[in-house]
Steps between C-alpha positions, in 0.01 A plus 500: 500500500725204574611350162427142614149592615439694178613201292274264697200731457559524126549121464175418682316775315634358174380146575152626583495735202629237258244244614213748470629632167540158338149393606298820495715784367463716812854512637461875553261423783816402692813632332407857405383610850807335659738689270318825579521422874875446462532855368519440125334783300180394313636498143823327605297250707300422186805438279694317775199271539495449122866397505437245777192371319726365226616235749137399554457462125806276475386282789142468380620438144713207614202360691258552207683322217217246485240767417720720281645224283148397392411857396826635363351706214240659727772565759695713253189676367401615848860580593576713192188716533573554870863594428398755233268659755771487767743693281239771443418516872863519612570781253195690629632459856824671393307822426190474723537396868300193602342704780276656236351155440439402863143633513395270216663185639230406759231495232711288262566246774131494596414438133744206497319364807166526319643315199642226718176448692300507176718215370349282776176499302667349194443132446825306462566453131709226338865598482581660166809637338477867591616639166188359330325818624445718193334814373400787725534284808868452419547873431323591823703252705831623359404863554411434864830315552681797343325741739599289800856503364488881491383494861781262602761726343349818646388410851472123533334460841264200482540475123512122535142474624387716207683279250375183665140624502512583128659166408261301720200661330623507137700179455359149451762345729514382859565741787842343558596578138365858524707547815814363332447731199452795735826420680692469172358821351569705812854357519582617147336837555678558831839418342450746213359768732791460741752562222331835436465576872872443554574806290212721616413421865684410821483126577602384851712210378619389846136446598426318176735211586339368825151596385560324168636183660188477714282562196677223309411253775141624512479486120602134502223415749217691332432279193507190723229654719287585194513139378377354829246753627147545364502750211168645611636559848811672363290722270270591788793588727669701224179693434453580868870584537479738203222696669701514823805623310289754311376629836858535624612697195182711513587590861860590417400702190200690634488490881859504620 
């Protein structure tokens, strides 16, 4: 393919993926199929996408300082548990190909959709400091974040919507804050996972650059969209999108 056309495709894909990722956590709806269509093998497409996703995290982090600065302790709690899981997942990937996990992915994404739609039934609660959650609820929340971190490090496709669904249901904070925490946690986890991938799996670095630049731009836009669009509408669209994405991965895993 012509290098200029390839670069343009990756840039536009990155913008779309970064915007979707920083608002809903479903960049793989766009980026993963495009990388496969460009001839990148599945596992390398997964890790190349992870590398580019770091740019989304940087962009969305810069655009989310308002939300993150007010919840700094909670930000690090969520981030650390996700990173621990990411290290475990990336090490598992080094010995067990991600293809062995593909048949489970559609059901995990569908579950995230159920969680997101169920959060629509919650009555808005007064904003609280998230780390006031204690006891078994705190243990359960951290364990779920850890499991999503494992998934990010091992396979990663649509991990953002899983993380966002868990945070939206378990944290007494606004949706915009949950989204900012999700972006921060996935950024840290992707960075740590990529360090491990660099020594264990082939990353298409020349594709990462244009894809990542597009994702940075999309990541900057995402938090702004979340602040100005109805939270209920965003949750509804994310829930519906999760089911659509689950259907796509079900088709590729079982019917293709």
